[in-house]
Steps between C-alpha positions, in 0.01 A plus 500: 500500500126551442509279191676221699229506769225479233676200331555315827148563635355386162711184518384430852142563404534262198644227728216546751229479228673190347512331840138589569391347168716193550388433861128583460264229618364257249145577394409143436266365762466120517160391394344204655412185317244529221186298509441244228252579225160335529453402135141394549399858570472726190777757457273809563372353826853402602619862439237640729559249773880531465477878554317445831753237602790730427354770718448247776857377448614852594258555777530175693874521586446866593218399733703228661798746554270751667337231716837363621621835617155591639457804280127526546461788260692311225284193562185700478607674179612185323214281614268782416643511144432127468149550636431783252627305203229474232352154494385290212124465488338162511417383150173572325363284224731534193771686689827398329750626756348401830339192350837321475550538877341245734271607788782415744706790360233746602473338842873542545483856373244576769720327764797710397304819543367382840852418617628838384212673689585291808863620475397864469269468801770321707747775413252760622469311830882462502461129560808319372359151537188589298715659236707181479191281479346719227820507295539119536140461368566747221819308396318158518228650277759612246656150488156337464410743211834435325441123520154555361634721217764245404321170563136594461401347833 
């Protein structure tokens, strides 16, 4: 009798484990569209810029989600992370990396940081309209920067 209970319980356990493995959620997360490559920018510079863009590609949808549900702490954290992002320095004479970027890039980089700061401050005040305006400005700055990256103007 004891042996029969062990066999049946082992069989039930095996079926439960098999079902759990079969029905587990997929781990693939849909990635958004990829940005085209700006061939006019040298590969090392593209790699640095692309790493910043990938981080922003993760941060911006998160910021918008927090904004929509009025999660002020989430907005402050995410916008703060964008604000704290290391910036590329304006080029010096002979600087290879930053020298391939036009001045407009640095203006947009400053505007992005200012919009992120405005979102953090609006979240601290719990002002949904100011958060919305700051996030819209931040998004517009991203689009302008991407256009500059791809088209050079």
